[in-house]
Backbone as ProteinMPNN parsed JSONL, in Angstrom:
{"seq_chain_A": "MENRPAPSVNKSCTAIPEIPASVGLLLPEIFRFLALSMRYPSANLFDEDYFAALRSLLEGMSWHDDIHELDSLRAGDGDFIETLQIEHTRLFINAVPHVIAPPYGSVYMPGEGTVMNRSTERIRDFYRQRGFDLAPGNEIADHIINELDFLSLLAESGKPEDESLFLQKFFRPWFEKFHNRVIEGADHHFYRVVVRLIDFFTKEEV", "coords_chain_A": {"N_chain_A": [[-64.437, 56.054, 22.91], [-63.186, 53.179, 22.627], [-62.417, 49.198, 21.986], [-60.694, 47.304, 22.728], [-59.127, 43.548, 22.518], [-59.534, 43.101, 26.129], [-57.429, 41.917, 29.146], [-57.442, 39.504, 31.732], [-58.144, 40.642, 34.933], [-57.589, 40.532, 38.95], [-58.668, 41.287, 41.523], [-59.429, 42.007, 44.63], [-62.241, 43.656, 45.898], [-64.67, 46.323, 46.468], [-68.312, 46.039, 45.999], [-70.774, 46.786, 43.011], [-73.252, 48.951, 43.627], [-76.95, 47.111, 44.066], [-79.148, 47.271, 41.715], [-82.618, 48.267, 41.763], [-85.426, 46.501, 41.159], [-87.075, 47.437, 39.7], [-86.509, 49.138, 38.224], [-85.741, 48.137, 35.764], [-83.396, 48.155, 33.506], [-79.932, 47.824, 32.77], [-76.796, 47.464, 34.478], [-74.495, 48.39, 32.513], [-76.41, 49.543, 30.616], [-77.583, 52.084, 31.663], [-75.324, 52.638, 32.307], [-74.706, 54.03, 30.072], [-76.75, 55.862, 29.5], [-76.202, 57.874, 31.646], [-74.418, 58.629, 30.942], [-74.732, 59.463, 28.253], [-76.647, 61.9, 28.893], [-75.267, 63.765, 30.167], [-73.601, 64.788, 27.834], [-73.52, 67.604, 25.847], [-76.921, 69.463, 25.499], [-79.051, 68.995, 22.226], [-81.233, 69.023, 20.421], [-81.582, 66.469, 18.912], [-80.363, 65.028, 20.136], [-81.812, 65.195, 22.826], [-84.155, 64.418, 22.955], [-87.811, 62.903, 22.856], [-87.631, 60.5, 22.693], [-86.054, 60.03, 24.61], [-86.535, 61.478, 26.733], [-88.547, 60.256, 28.397], [-87.43, 57.902, 28.723], [-86.011, 58.892, 30.745], [-87.703, 59.612, 32.364], [-89.315, 56.973, 32.743], [-86.904, 56.165, 34.327], [-87.2, 57.846, 36.974], [-89.351, 56.373, 38.232], [-88.652, 54.131, 38.535], [-86.792, 54.272, 40.252], [-88.625, 55.678, 42.417], [-88.64, 58.515, 42.213], [-90.326, 60.255, 42.717], [-91.021, 63.019, 42.957], [-89.165, 64.444, 42.101], [-89.715, 63.949, 38.875], [-92.089, 64.926, 39.223], [-91.497, 67.583, 39.06], [-89.455, 67.735, 37.098], [-91.318, 67.502, 34.631], [-92.877, 69.781, 35.212], [-91.33, 71.899, 34.975], [-90.671, 71.55, 31.993], [-93.25, 71.301, 30.96], [-94.129, 74.295, 30.849], [-91.661, 75.619, 29.929], [-91.361, 76.875, 26.973], [-88.73, 76.614, 25.116], [-87.292, 74.138, 25.801], [-84.868, 72.864, 25.38], [-83.253, 74.606, 24.349], [-82.81, 76.209, 26.998], [-81.43, 74.468, 28.891], [-78.997, 74.296, 27.407], [-77.915, 76.38, 27.875], [-77.524, 76.307, 30.76], [-75.935, 74.342, 30.804], [-74.099, 74.948, 29.392], [-73.164, 77.177, 31.561], [-72.937, 76.172, 33.962], [-70.644, 73.746, 33.262], [-68.573, 74.718, 31.032], [-68.603, 77.385, 30.179], [-68.324, 80.179, 32.695], [-68.901, 83.538, 33.998], [-67.617, 84.612, 37.418], [-65.86, 81.942, 37.274], [-65.768, 79.083, 36.209], [-68.522, 76.525, 37.042], [-68.962, 73.73, 37.507], [-66.35, 72.067, 36.55], [-65.934, 69.681, 34.181], [-64.072, 67.16, 34.614], [-62.291, 65.516, 36.345], [-59.484, 65.815, 36.741], [-59.017, 68.596, 37.983], [-59.985, 68.495, 40.473], [-58.527, 66.995, 41.849], [-56.239, 66.496, 45.047], [-53.301, 68.751, 44.769], [-53.641, 69.045, 41.92], [-55.49, 70.528, 40.134], [-55.55, 71.177, 37.664], [-56.774, 70.688, 34.435], [-55.938, 67.813, 32.481], [-53.634, 66.39, 33.592], [-51.122, 64.829, 36.183], [-52.829, 63.248, 36.952], [-54.584, 62.879, 34.76], [-53.531, 61.192, 33.24], [-52.624, 58.959, 34.312], [-55.16, 57.893, 34.279], [-55.659, 57.623, 31.938], [-54.039, 55.657, 31.199], [-55.244, 53.106, 32.566], [-57.493, 52.503, 31.227], [-55.977, 51.604, 28.66], [-54.646, 49.232, 30.084], [-56.654, 47.462, 30.248], [-57.841, 47.411, 27.909], [-59.159, 48.89, 26.488], [-59.459, 52.165, 24.573], [-59.334, 55.958, 24.405], [-61.03, 56.964, 21.046], [-60.043, 58.734, 17.701], [-59.679, 61.809, 18.076], [-60.873, 62.021, 20.625], [-62.706, 63.416, 23.668], [-60.809, 64.535, 26.551], [-59.265, 61.853, 28.927], [-60.23, 61.811, 31.781], [-62.735, 63.487, 31.709], [-65.767, 63.377, 32.653], [-67.844, 62.359, 30.874], [-66.551, 60.43, 29.458], [-65.383, 58.685, 31.724], [-67.765, 57.713, 32.449], [-68.578, 56.299, 30.162], [-66.85, 54.236, 29.928], [-67.141, 52.563, 32.281], [-69.659, 51.865, 31.623], [-68.545, 50.12, 29.219], [-66.581, 48.137, 30.921], [-68.575, 47.063, 32.651], [-70.095, 45.608, 30.585], [-68.213, 44.233, 29.917], [-68.531, 41.987, 31.719], [-66.651, 42.233, 34.392], [-66.705, 42.944, 36.853], [-64.643, 43.386, 39.447], [-62.584, 45.036, 37.829], [-64.471, 47.182, 37.182], [-65.478, 48.021, 40.578], [-62.945, 48.798, 41.288], [-61.864, 50.767, 39.354], [-63.861, 52.473, 40.475], [-63.181, 52.792, 42.965], [-60.838, 53.897, 42.987], [-60.352, 55.739, 40.423], [-62.911, 57.553, 40.058], [-64.497, 57.984, 42.051], [-63.134, 59.109, 43.863], [-63.28, 61.879, 42.707], [-65.371, 62.937, 42.15], [-67.638, 63.485, 44.158], [-66.849, 65.864, 44.902], [-67.06, 67.307, 42.423], [-70.333, 66.654, 41.87], [-71.592, 67.902, 43.966], [-70.847, 70.66, 43.621], [-72.183, 70.731, 41.627], [-74.752, 70.565, 42.562], [-75.241, 72.46, 44.165], [-75.227, 74.651, 42.737], [-76.331, 74.816, 40.38], [-78.946, 76.116, 38.687], [-80.402, 74.627, 36.896], [-83.322, 72.35, 37.428], [-83.339, 69.956, 36.121], [-80.095, 69.138, 36.003], [-79.397, 68.958, 38.297], [-80.54, 66.223, 39.415], [-79.727, 64.55, 37.625], [-77.03, 64.506, 38.282], [-77.356, 63.666, 40.726], [-78.495, 60.875, 40.394], [-76.418, 59.911, 38.614], [-74.172, 59.547, 40.872], [-75.879, 58.003, 42.681], [-75.518, 55.547, 41.075], [-72.961, 55.401, 41.088], [-71.85, 54.74, 43.576], [-70.409, 52.275, 45.347], [-71.31, 49.796, 47.655], [-70.41, 49.116, 50.747]], "CA_chain_A": [[-63.958, 55.224, 23.685], [-62.505, 52.328, 21.345], [-62.945, 48.503, 22.488], [-59.797, 45.939, 22.289], [-59.129, 42.427, 23.095], [-58.864, 42.981, 27.609], [-56.357, 41.137, 30.019], [-58.047, 39.394, 32.552], [-57.101, 41.244, 36.13], [-58.399, 39.756, 40.054], [-58.347, 42.531, 42.374], [-59.964, 42.555, 45.679], [-62.991, 45.308, 45.673], [-65.975, 46.233, 47.339], [-69.55, 45.801, 45.788], [-71.316, 47.345, 42.891], [-74.856, 48.951, 44.361], [-77.623, 46.79, 43.292], [-80.193, 48.183, 40.541], [-83.846, 48.064, 42.038], [-86.165, 45.435, 40.018], [-88.768, 48.325, 38.978], [-85.691, 50.06, 36.967], [-85.564, 47.666, 34.459], [-81.81, 48.235, 32.781], [-79.203, 46.533, 33.071], [-75.739, 48.442, 34.682], [-74.56, 49.371, 30.987], [-77.163, 50.444, 29.684], [-77.7, 53.052, 33.059], [-73.85, 54.308, 32.226], [-74.539, 54.745, 28.83], [-77.734, 56.543, 29.43], [-75.821, 58.349, 32.611], [-73.262, 59.409, 30.297], [-75.445, 60.973, 27.287], [-77.27, 62.79, 29.871], [-73.4, 64.775, 30.211], [-73.546, 65.555, 26.681], [-74.046, 69.187, 25.072], [-78.161, 68.963, 25.051], [-79.501, 68.864, 21.926], [-82.997, 68.347, 20.227], [-81.195, 65.261, 18.331], [-79.898, 63.261, 21.738], [-82.5, 65.119, 23.928], [-85.592, 63.651, 22.216], [-88.524, 62.56, 23.213], [-87.448, 58.827, 23.53], [-84.47, 60.385, 26.121], [-87.379, 61.697, 28.044], [-89.319, 58.996, 28.024], [-85.988, 56.812, 29.511], [-85.432, 59.838, 31.843], [-88.793, 59.199, 33.016], [-89.536, 55.428, 33.372], [-85.576, 55.342, 35.235], [-87.113, 57.752, 37.653], [-90.052, 56.486, 38.115], [-88.202, 53.12, 38.996], [-86.007, 54.7, 41.657], [-89.839, 56.188, 42.666], [-88.222, 59.583, 42.662], [-91.392, 61.061, 41.569], [-90.943, 64.603, 42.992], [-88.034, 65.055, 40.957], [-90.888, 63.562, 37.641], [-93.153, 66.517, 38.684], [-90.583, 69.12, 39.002], [-89.245, 68.217, 35.382], [-92.469, 67.795, 33.518], [-93.274, 71.269, 35.196], [-90.316, 72.5, 33.67], [-90.748, 71.188, 30.091], [-94.286, 72.388, 30.552], [-93.95, 76.032, 31.536], [-90.4, 76.367, 29.018], [-91.162, 77.193, 25.247], [-87.918, 75.823, 24.483], [-86.664, 73.613, 26.837], [-83.174, 72.582, 24.806], [-82.54, 75.693, 24.496], [-82.409, 76.38, 28.694], [-80.523, 73.138, 29.284], [-78.28, 74.52, 26.397], [-77.641, 77.232, 28.429], [-77.232, 75.995, 31.755], [-75.086, 73.499, 30.6], [-72.585, 76.003, 29.571], [-73.018, 77.736, 32.776], [-72.004, 74.967, 34.44], [-69.546, 73.157, 32.7], [-68.486, 75.436, 29.889], [-67.654, 78.913, 30.696], [-69.533, 81.414, 33.771], [-67.668, 84.387, 35.172], [-66.089, 84.78, 37.019], [-65.259, 80.8, 36.834], [-66.978, 77.528, 35.496], [-68.944, 76.266, 38.304], [-68.135, 72.616, 37.82], [-65.412, 71.256, 35.542], [-66.19, 68.437, 33.954], [-62.778, 67.011, 34.577], [-61.685, 64.405, 37.437], [-58.545, 66.083, 37.241], [-59.469, 69.581, 38.821], [-60.613, 68.071, 41.659], [-57.546, 65.725, 42.619], [-55.477, 66.974, 45.38], [-51.98, 68.983, 44.106], [-53.503, 69.032, 41.151], [-56.052, 71.381, 39.83], [-55.894, 71.766, 36.497], [-56.855, 69.904, 33.443], [-54.629, 67.337, 32.026], [-51.931, 66.262, 35.032], [-50.521, 63.371, 36.073], [-54.155, 61.906, 37.152], [-55.469, 62.375, 33.819], [-52.68, 60.206, 32.345], [-53.218, 57.69, 34.838], [-56.731, 57.274, 33.993], [-56.13, 56.972, 30.264], [-53.045, 54.042, 31.379], [-55.984, 52.378, 33.215], [-57.986, 52.238, 30.417], [-55.445, 50.714, 27.499], [-54.313, 48.089, 30.313], [-57.813, 47.027, 30.256], [-58.057, 46.782, 26.91], [-59.972, 50.235, 26.307], [-58.719, 53.951, 24.652], [-60.255, 56.839, 23.314], [-61.621, 57.094, 20.222], [-59.529, 60.047, 18.046], [-60.439, 63.053, 18.584], [-62.443, 62.957, 21.755], [-61.911, 64.617, 24.865], [-59.697, 63.659, 26.982], [-59.28, 60.925, 29.197], [-61.025, 61.895, 32.722], [-64.273, 63.784, 31.424], [-66.98, 62.741, 33.155], [-68.368, 61.905, 29.604], [-65.644, 58.919, 28.742], [-65.51, 57.309, 32.656], [-69.429, 56.772, 32.173], [-68.71, 55.428, 29.187], [-65.817, 53.266, 30.512], [-67.76, 51.879, 32.911], [-70.582, 51.227, 30.76], [-68.34, 48.333, 28.415], [-66.754, 47.634, 31.652], [-69.718, 46.387, 33.0], [-70.49, 44.897, 29.747], [-67.698, 43.012, 29.59], [-68.773, 41.197, 32.885], [-65.5, 42.686, 35.138], [-67.211, 43.633, 38.117], [-63.617, 44.235, 40.037], [-62.394, 46.321, 37.304], [-65.132, 48.127, 38.331], [-65.069, 48.781, 41.508], [-61.307, 49.046, 41.115], [-61.796, 52.188, 38.731], [-64.952, 53.773, 40.913], [-62.843, 53.397, 44.403], [-59.453, 54.458, 42.799], [-60.231, 57.365, 39.652], [-64.064, 58.118, 39.644], [-65.513, 58.706, 43.296], [-62.198, 60.834, 44.736], [-63.27, 63.593, 42.428], [-67.331, 63.457, 41.546], [-67.954, 63.982, 44.682], [-66.814, 67.293, 44.656], [-68.203, 67.356, 41.676], [-71.195, 66.373, 43.192], [-71.365, 68.891, 45.509], [-70.821, 71.939, 43.233], [-73.226, 70.975, 40.454], [-76.42, 70.26, 43.6], [-75.129, 73.461, 44.754], [-74.543, 75.328, 42.141], [-77.225, 74.548, 39.222], [-80.69, 76.881, 38.571], [-82.411, 74.102, 36.88], [-83.476, 70.892, 38.478], [-82.394, 68.731, 35.19], [-78.602, 68.707, 36.261], [-79.039, 67.983, 39.688], [-81.032, 65.054, 38.808], [-78.591, 63.511, 36.491], [-75.365, 63.899, 38.983], [-77.74, 62.439, 41.941], [-78.57, 59.557, 39.428], [-74.941, 59.043, 38.504], [-74.24, 59.122, 42.421], [-76.149, 56.754, 43.32], [-75.444, 53.92, 40.395], [-71.567, 54.875, 41.412], [-71.558, 55.02, 44.768], [-69.976, 51.784, 46.341], [-71.488, 49.679, 48.975], [-69.035, 48.774, 51.731]], "C_chain_A": [[-63.776, 53.726, 22.627], [-62.104, 50.464, 22.172], [-61.319, 47.418, 21.93], [-59.228, 44.778, 23.017], [-58.54, 42.875, 25.103], [-58.168, 42.128, 28.209], [-57.235, 40.917, 30.887], [-57.013, 40.227, 34.06], [-58.041, 40.269, 37.121], [-57.717, 40.659, 40.78], [-59.659, 42.331, 43.416], [-60.773, 43.844, 45.578], [-64.209, 45.1, 46.233], [-67.255, 45.87, 45.698], [-69.765, 46.922, 44.76], [-72.956, 47.677, 43.416], [-75.817, 48.163, 43.649], [-78.842, 47.568, 42.79], [-81.22, 47.727, 41.25], [-84.672, 47.602, 40.68], [-86.54, 46.527, 39.06], [-87.319, 49.468, 38.122], [-86.199, 49.346, 35.552], [-84.384, 47.578, 33.367], [-81.281, 47.619, 33.626], [-77.674, 47.722, 33.074], [-75.452, 49.142, 33.334], [-74.921, 50.448, 30.535], [-77.431, 52.1, 31.057], [-76.386, 54.166, 32.887], [-73.858, 55.535, 31.318], [-75.626, 56.247, 28.695], [-77.307, 57.776, 30.189], [-74.981, 59.528, 31.571], [-73.602, 60.527, 28.809], [-76.247, 62.248, 27.795], [-76.06, 64.259, 29.927], [-73.168, 65.489, 29.033], [-74.184, 66.91, 26.631], [-75.634, 68.95, 24.988], [-78.393, 69.704, 23.831], [-80.819, 68.276, 21.066], [-82.806, 66.974, 19.422], [-81.275, 63.789, 19.321], [-81.09, 63.961, 22.392], [-84.272, 65.128, 23.552], [-86.72, 63.304, 22.592], [-88.108, 61.003, 23.554], [-86.372, 59.258, 25.133], [-85.713, 61.071, 27.364], [-87.879, 60.851, 28.334], [-88.296, 57.891, 28.873], [-86.095, 57.581, 30.437], [-86.486, 59.532, 32.863], [-89.301, 58.297, 33.629], [-88.156, 54.83, 34.289], [-85.822, 56.039, 36.944], [-88.054, 57.508, 38.593], [-89.926, 54.39, 38.75], [-87.491, 53.148, 40.177], [-87.491, 55.394, 42.403], [-89.458, 57.418, 43.12], [-89.302, 60.518, 41.841], [-91.833, 62.18, 42.592], [-90.555, 65.11, 41.84], [-88.815, 64.652, 39.37], [-91.512, 64.291, 37.989], [-92.254, 67.605, 38.631], [-89.909, 69.245, 37.28], [-90.558, 68.255, 34.358], [-93.051, 69.434, 33.892], [-92.503, 72.303, 34.516], [-90.365, 72.295, 32.606], [-91.975, 71.811, 30.031], [-94.59, 73.657, 30.02], [-92.73, 76.2, 30.6], [-91.03, 76.184, 27.613], [-90.014, 76.278, 24.213], [-86.827, 75.357, 25.544], [-84.921, 73.172, 26.726], [-82.613, 73.635, 25.397], [-81.921, 76.392, 25.847], [-81.181, 75.335, 28.834], [-79.45, 73.219, 28.273], [-76.816, 75.524, 27.421], [-77.251, 76.954, 29.712], [-75.839, 74.999, 31.722], [-73.667, 74.087, 30.377], [-72.094, 76.489, 30.572], [-72.212, 76.767, 33.38], [-70.528, 74.402, 34.457], [-68.933, 73.685, 31.667], [-67.354, 76.823, 30.342], [-68.889, 79.702, 31.454], [-68.196, 82.081, 33.843], [-68.21, 84.855, 36.681], [-65.257, 83.779, 37.113], [-66.275, 79.628, 36.383], [-66.926, 76.834, 37.014], [-68.357, 74.693, 38.246], [-67.127, 72.307, 36.836], [-65.324, 69.945, 35.57], [-64.741, 67.268, 33.959], [-62.331, 66.349, 36.0], [-60.327, 65.306, 37.723], [-58.388, 67.695, 37.884], [-59.641, 69.442, 39.622], [-59.818, 67.677, 42.564], [-56.715, 67.224, 43.544], [-53.993, 67.008, 44.905], [-52.06, 68.91, 42.97], [-54.264, 70.737, 40.182], [-56.454, 72.094, 38.825], [-56.287, 70.547, 35.533], [-55.629, 69.397, 32.534], [-53.32, 67.227, 32.901], [-51.64, 64.821, 34.733], [-51.862, 61.873, 36.46], [-54.43, 61.864, 35.888], [-54.869, 61.232, 33.063], [-52.535, 59.201, 32.869], [-54.595, 56.878, 34.388], [-56.708, 56.216, 32.431], [-54.81, 55.402, 30.382], [-54.19, 52.794, 31.854], [-56.751, 51.643, 32.253], [-57.159, 51.683, 29.673], [-54.989, 49.873, 28.596], [-55.328, 47.269, 30.787], [-58.272, 46.626, 29.359], [-58.791, 47.912, 25.797], [-59.166, 51.001, 25.447], [-59.483, 54.504, 23.737], [-60.186, 56.61, 21.891], [-60.313, 58.787, 19.712], [-60.476, 61.003, 17.989], [-61.116, 63.683, 19.555], [-61.912, 63.563, 22.801], [-61.078, 63.711, 25.403], [-59.868, 63.434, 28.311], [-60.49, 60.999, 30.718], [-62.576, 62.945, 32.243], [-65.097, 63.012, 31.473], [-67.209, 61.636, 32.303], [-68.121, 60.193, 29.958], [-65.576, 58.109, 30.206], [-67.18, 57.249, 32.752], [-69.371, 55.936, 30.882], [-67.924, 53.993, 29.077], [-66.443, 52.516, 31.14], [-68.799, 50.904, 32.452], [-69.984, 50.101, 30.146], [-67.475, 47.906, 29.302], [-67.84, 46.221, 32.16], [-69.984, 45.292, 31.842], [-69.389, 43.868, 29.612], [-67.643, 41.908, 31.309], [-66.863, 41.025, 33.663], [-65.779, 43.428, 36.393], [-65.845, 44.281, 39.103], [-62.96, 45.288, 39.469], [-63.391, 47.4, 37.734], [-65.166, 49.145, 39.279], [-63.531, 49.059, 41.644], [-61.561, 50.81, 40.499], [-62.97, 53.201, 39.779], [-63.973, 53.907, 42.273], [-61.331, 54.424, 44.249], [-59.023, 55.751, 41.734], [-61.653, 58.114, 40.088], [-64.223, 58.817, 41.118], [-64.409, 59.497, 44.077], [-62.572, 61.922, 44.396], [-64.897, 63.852, 41.821], [-68.023, 63.665, 42.808], [-68.225, 65.117, 45.201], [-67.502, 67.676, 43.899], [-69.988, 67.816, 41.708], [-71.79, 67.701, 43.395], [-71.784, 70.397, 44.845], [-72.159, 71.891, 42.345], [-74.919, 71.383, 41.497], [-76.122, 71.664, 43.974], [-74.982, 74.748, 43.836], [-75.708, 75.672, 40.801], [-78.565, 75.228, 39.537], [-81.397, 75.752, 38.085], [-81.981, 72.894, 37.477], [-82.9, 69.971, 37.744], [-81.071, 68.062, 35.762], [-78.579, 67.872, 37.874], [-79.492, 66.621, 39.788], [-79.733, 63.873, 38.211], [-77.067, 63.043, 37.613], [-76.307, 63.135, 40.139], [-78.079, 61.025, 41.427], [-77.469, 59.244, 39.342], [-74.31, 58.928, 39.937], [-74.469, 58.151, 42.773], [-75.715, 55.444, 42.9], [-73.615, 54.295, 40.378], [-70.827, 54.718, 42.32], [-71.072, 53.269, 45.63], [-70.885, 51.183, 47.576], [-70.367, 48.887, 49.583], [-69.036, 47.268, 52.239]], "O_chain_A": [[-64.692, 53.565, 21.82], [-61.338, 50.62, 23.124], [-61.138, 46.978, 20.795], [-58.829, 44.994, 24.161], [-57.338, 42.936, 25.361], [-58.313, 41.092, 27.56], [-58.003, 41.853, 31.114], [-55.796, 40.348, 34.199], [-58.9, 39.496, 36.698], [-56.502, 40.855, 40.761], [-60.803, 42.499, 42.992], [-60.26, 44.918, 45.265], [-64.745, 44.015, 46.461], [-66.864, 45.523, 44.583], [-69.261, 48.006, 45.056], [-73.766, 46.763, 43.572], [-75.729, 48.358, 42.437], [-79.417, 48.413, 43.476], [-80.997, 46.565, 41.589], [-84.628, 48.101, 39.556], [-86.337, 46.499, 37.846], [-87.575, 50.513, 37.525], [-86.818, 49.828, 34.603], [-84.565, 46.875, 32.373], [-81.619, 47.074, 34.677], [-77.411, 48.527, 32.181], [-75.977, 50.207, 33.009], [-74.469, 51.546, 30.209], [-77.256, 53.208, 30.551], [-76.218, 55.374, 33.059], [-73.544, 56.725, 31.322], [-75.416, 57.288, 28.072], [-77.772, 58.83, 29.756], [-74.977, 60.758, 31.518], [-73.15, 61.607, 28.429], [-76.41, 63.317, 27.207], [-76.252, 65.457, 29.719], [-72.645, 66.604, 29.036], [-75.185, 67.249, 27.262], [-75.81, 68.003, 24.221], [-78.127, 70.905, 23.877], [-81.239, 67.124, 21.181], [-83.831, 66.317, 19.243], [-81.706, 62.637, 19.378], [-81.79, 63.001, 22.712], [-85.226, 65.804, 23.937], [-86.384, 64.062, 23.502], [-88.314, 60.482, 24.651], [-86.196, 58.774, 26.251], [-85.616, 61.059, 28.591], [-86.977, 60.377, 29.024], [-88.801, 57.106, 29.676], [-86.378, 56.91, 31.429], [-86.221, 59.24, 34.029], [-89.739, 58.406, 34.775], [-88.072, 53.714, 34.802], [-85.284, 55.554, 37.939], [-87.983, 58.084, 39.679], [-90.821, 53.668, 39.188], [-87.518, 52.251, 41.02], [-87.032, 55.759, 43.485], [-89.758, 57.696, 44.281], [-89.205, 61.196, 40.818], [-92.993, 62.186, 43.005], [-91.073, 65.8, 40.962], [-88.239, 65.313, 38.505], [-91.948, 64.853, 36.985], [-92.569, 68.589, 37.961], [-89.843, 70.215, 36.525], [-90.647, 69.04, 33.413], [-93.556, 70.164, 33.039], [-92.846, 73.225, 33.775], [-89.914, 73.262, 31.991], [-92.101, 72.765, 29.264], [-95.173, 73.962, 28.98], [-92.73, 77.406, 30.355], [-91.125, 75.009, 27.261], [-90.176, 75.628, 23.18], [-85.85, 75.963, 25.983], [-84.055, 73.156, 27.601], [-81.882, 73.77, 26.379], [-80.844, 76.989, 25.866], [-80.01, 75.716, 28.859], [-78.837, 72.158, 28.162], [-75.597, 75.434, 27.57], [-76.223, 77.608, 29.883], [-74.925, 75.013, 32.546], [-72.576, 73.856, 30.898], [-70.883, 76.446, 30.789], [-70.993, 76.63, 33.274], [-69.612, 74.523, 35.27], [-68.536, 72.697, 31.049], [-66.182, 77.076, 30.619], [-70.037, 79.841, 31.033], [-67.036, 81.67, 33.8], [-69.274, 85.458, 36.826], [-64.053, 84.036, 37.096], [-67.505, 79.633, 36.339], [-66.003, 76.637, 37.806], [-67.348, 74.432, 38.902], [-67.795, 72.515, 35.823], [-64.889, 69.191, 36.439], [-64.671, 66.549, 32.962], [-61.959, 67.227, 36.779], [-60.065, 65.53, 38.905], [-57.257, 67.842, 38.348], [-59.527, 70.525, 40.197], [-60.013, 67.801, 43.773], [-56.576, 68.38, 43.146], [-53.359, 65.984, 44.65], [-50.993, 68.723, 42.384], [-53.625, 71.704, 39.767], [-57.205, 73.066, 38.747], [-56.071, 69.412, 35.958], [-54.718, 70.054, 32.03], [-52.275, 67.874, 32.832], [-51.763, 64.039, 33.79], [-51.933, 60.647, 36.381], [-54.608, 60.699, 35.532], [-55.526, 60.448, 32.378], [-52.281, 58.249, 32.13], [-54.881, 55.69, 34.238], [-57.162, 55.156, 32.0], [-54.856, 54.383, 29.694], [-53.978, 51.633, 31.504], [-56.793, 50.413, 32.271], [-57.493, 50.515, 29.874], [-54.52, 49.04, 27.821], [-55.08, 46.414, 31.637], [-59.046, 45.671, 29.411], [-58.91, 47.756, 24.582], [-57.998, 50.612, 25.435], [-60.075, 54.06, 22.753], [-59.188, 56.004, 21.5], [-59.847, 59.598, 20.512], [-61.703, 60.989, 17.886], [-61.641, 64.787, 19.699], [-60.828, 64.146, 22.842], [-60.701, 62.598, 25.035], [-60.405, 64.276, 29.029], [-61.498, 60.293, 30.695], [-63.527, 62.669, 32.976], [-65.329, 62.096, 30.684], [-66.997, 60.448, 32.547], [-68.81, 59.265, 30.38], [-65.693, 56.889, 30.093], [-67.565, 56.294, 33.427], [-70.119, 54.98, 30.679], [-68.219, 52.995, 28.419], [-66.45, 51.41, 30.599], [-68.91, 49.7, 32.682], [-70.568, 49.03, 30.308], [-67.083, 46.852, 28.802], [-67.814, 44.996, 32.044], [-70.081, 44.116, 32.19], [-69.65, 42.731, 29.22], [-66.674, 41.275, 31.727], [-66.094, 40.075, 33.516], [-65.127, 44.376, 36.832], [-65.9, 45.448, 39.49], [-62.678, 46.306, 40.101], [-63.133, 48.324, 38.505], [-65.026, 50.366, 39.207], [-63.287, 49.88, 42.528], [-61.429, 51.821, 41.188], [-62.911, 54.43, 39.812], [-63.901, 55.041, 42.748], [-60.888, 55.292, 45.0], [-58.051, 56.5, 41.838], [-61.542, 59.279, 40.469], [-64.086, 60.029, 41.286], [-64.712, 60.416, 44.838], [-62.482, 62.923, 45.108], [-65.348, 64.812, 41.198], [-69.17, 64.081, 42.64], [-69.252, 65.499, 45.762], [-68.508, 68.324, 44.187], [-70.583, 68.889, 41.605], [-72.524, 68.29, 42.601], [-72.673, 71.135, 45.27], [-73.015, 72.776, 42.332], [-75.831, 72.163, 41.219], [-77.217, 72.196, 44.154], [-74.608, 75.811, 44.331], [-75.808, 76.821, 40.37], [-79.213, 74.925, 40.539], [-82.562, 75.533, 38.417], [-80.89, 72.487, 37.876], [-82.094, 69.18, 38.234], [-80.914, 66.858, 35.96], [-78.085, 66.852, 38.354], [-78.707, 65.827, 40.308], [-79.203, 62.794, 38.477], [-76.403, 62.015, 37.744], [-75.969, 61.992, 40.445], [-77.882, 60.068, 42.176], [-77.177, 58.214, 39.95], [-73.822, 57.803, 40.05], [-73.652, 57.325, 43.179], [-75.524, 54.472, 43.631], [-72.919, 53.533, 39.706], [-69.604, 54.577, 42.294], [-71.594, 53.201, 46.743], [-71.209, 51.971, 48.465], [-69.579, 48.159, 48.979], [-68.122, 46.857, 52.954]]}, "name": "protein", "num_of_chains": 1, "seq": "MENRPAPSVNKSCTAIPEIPASVGLLLPEIFRFLALSMRYPSANLFDEDYFAALRSLLEGMSWHDDIHELDSLRAGDGDFIETLQIEHTRLFINAVPHVIAPPYGSVYMPGEGTVMNRSTERIRDFYRQRGFDLAPGNEIADHIINELDFLSLLAESGKPEDESLFLQKFFRPWFEKFHNRVIEGADHHFYRVVVRLIDFFTKEEV"}
């Protein structure tokens, strides 16, 4: 995601959920961390610092059962990264008879159901109208990683109206279906934890 000077906007919206003080992170950092968590696992990305940060976030949320479950899984797995790679591929990239949870918003939108359609273009237009665009060669606009990265940039730029508008109009309408597919279809607790975190930090207060 590239950053260009963004025009000002003024739209009414609902409020972003309050972050528990015990988390110790700002919303832009949380969105970036969640985007990282949805990337294809590698030892370079998911190193000890990553898992320490995940544990710290879960502690701040008081999700102690999840900490215990992930600690047990890591301790009992000789190659935890490879296990996550297999699960990531099965959930989000390639599985028989079909991908369990494609990470593209357009797949879940009514009347569309395919990647790269009208809703994809509307999201890219929204990025550009707010002064951002995808870097050359990047994934398509409505991939969950790009949407979370965009939310981090909006949060950093101090435009809560745009954050709420994007969540309300583009992210939440498809994310709940994606979230449910991951919760129901995941064999590994790591991805259930990640989508629950994304759900918490993108669910607006009415």
